N, C-alpha and C positions, 0 to 999 in steps of 0.2 A: 884831741881824741881821734884815734883811727876809726874809720867808718868802712863798712862793707859796701858792696855795689849798690845797695838800696838806701844808702845814707844813714843806716842804723849803726849805733856803736857796736864795735866788734866784741867787746866784753860786756857782759850783762850782769846786773845784780839780780839775784834770785829773790822772788817774793812768794810768800805763802798766801794762798787764797782758799776760800771755802766756797763750794758751789752746791746747789741742790739740783738733782736730776730726777727725771720721771722714773717710775718703777721699771718700765720697759727698757730705758737706757741703762739703768743700773744693772739689770739682768744681762743685757748685751755686753756690758763691760766685764761683768763677772765671767760670762762665757768666754770672752776674749782672753781673760787672765788664765782660765783653765786650758784653752787651746795653746797659749803661750807656754805654759808649764809643760804640757805634753810634747810640744815641738822642741823646746829648748832644754827640757829637764831641769829648769830652774823655776822656783816659785817666786813670783813677784805679786805684790798687792796691786789692786787697781790704782790706788794712789801713787804707787811707784811707776806704773806704766803710763799714766796719762801725760806727764810732762814730755815723754819721748814721742807719744802719739801726736801731741800738739806741735812739737818741734818739727816732726816730719811733715805735718800739714802746712806749717809755716814755710818750710823749704819749698814745697810743691807750689804754694801760692806765689812766692816770689819768682820761682822758675817760670811759672805761667805768665807773670807780668813781663818777663824778659823775652818771651817768645814773640816773634813778629805777628802782627794781626793777620789772620787768614783772609785771603781775597774772597769776595762774595761771588 
């Protein structure tokens, strides 16, 4: 199996999960979906946006791991 720079499989099997979030986080996600619709003129549900938000966070996390440690 081919792997990326971080040893993870390049192809991934999608999994459906259910999460519970606080009322304030739910409101923030709804607000984000509204801003997304206004900026891109496309309406996406929070459930449709979250996987892309998490994928972006994952990419940033692994990019951070690849950065050399800053000198003290």
